[in-house]
C-alpha positions in Angstrom: 15.8 34.9 -7.8 14.8 31.7 -5.8 13.0 32.2 -2.6 14.9 31.6 0.6 11.9 30.1 2.3 11.8 26.4 2.0 8.2 25.3 1.7 7.6 21.6 1.4 4.3 20.2 0.3 3.3 17.0 2.0 1.8 14.5 -0.4 -1.0 12.4 0.9 -1.4 8.9 -0.4 -4.8 8.3 -1.9 -6.4 5.0 -0.9 -8.7 3.2 -3.3 -11.2 0.5 -2.4 -10.7 -3.0 -3.6 -13.9 -2.6 -5.7 -12.5 0.5 -7.4 -9.2 -1.3 -8.1 -11.1 -4.3 -9.5 -13.2 -2.1 -11.8 -10.1 -0.2 -13.0 -8.3 -3.5 -13.8 -11.4 -4.7 -15.8 -11.3 -1.5 -17.8 -7.6 -1.8 -18.4 -7.7 -5.5 -19.4 -10.7 -5.2 -21.8 -8.2 -4.1 -24.4 -10.2 -1.1 -25.8 -7.8 1.4 -24.3 -4.3 1.4 -23.1 -3.5 1.2 -19.4 -2.1 4.7 -19.5 -5.4 6.0 -21.0 -7.5 4.2 -18.4 -5.3 5.5 -15.6 -5.6 9.1 -16.9 -9.3 8.8 -17.3 -9.7 7.5 -13.8 -7.3 10.0 -12.2 -5.0 7.2 -11.0 -1.2 7.2 -11.4 -0.2 5.0 -14.3 2.2 3.0 -12.2 -0.5 2.2 -9.7 -2.8 0.8 -12.4 0.0 -1.3 -13.9 0.7 -2.7 -10.4 -3.0 -3.5 -9.9 -3.2 -5.3 -13.3 0.0 -7.3 -12.4 -1.5 -8.3 -9.1 -4.8 -9.3 -10.7 -3.0 -11.5 -13.2 -1.1 -13.0 -10.3 -4.3 -13.6 -8.4 -5.9 -15.3 -11.4 -2.9 -17.7 -11.3 -3.6 -18.6 -7.7 -2.0 -15.7 -5.8 -3.6 -13.5 -3.1 -6.6 -11.2 -3.7 -6.4 -7.4 -3.1 -8.3 -7.9 0.2 -5.9 -10.6 1.3 -2.9 -8.5 0.4 -4.3 -5.5 2.3 -5.0 -7.7 5.3 -1.5 -9.3 5.2 0.1 -5.8 5.1 -2.0 -4.7 8.0 -1.2 -7.8 10.0 2.6 -7.4 9.3 2.4 -3.7 10.5 0.6 -4.8 13.6 3.1 -7.6 14.2 6.1 -5.2 13.8 4.5 -2.8 16.3 3.8 -5.5 18.9 7.3 -6.8 18.6 8.7 -3.3 19.3 6.4 -2.9 22.3 7.5 -6.3 23.6 11.2 -5.3 23.2 10.6 -2.0 25.0 9.0 -3.8 27.9 11.8 -6.4 28.1 14.4 -3.6 28.3 12.4 -1.7 30.9 12.1 -4.8 33.1 15.9 -5.3 32.9 16.6 -1.6 33.7 14.1 -1.7 36.6 15.7 -4.8 38.1 13.0 -7.3 37.1 15.5 -9.6 35.4 14.7 -11.4 32.2 
């Protein structure tokens, strides 16, 4: 009989350093083992390693590096937060009679 208590586990997303990702990609691209095997040996989700390899290949063709991608994502989050704060302040000034 299933339990009536609904217990949800919150998964935490693991963060890996750019150095760890680069080393994992090197191992995966050496060709001695499959990406799935390398991922399993490193304790990384297979899809993550496939994505890192794809990004590394893209970078080799002139795309952004891991560090640049991380910085771009951080800047986009910050930009989104600042826009929200600005919009809140605009609405507050209109409500309080400050005009536009």
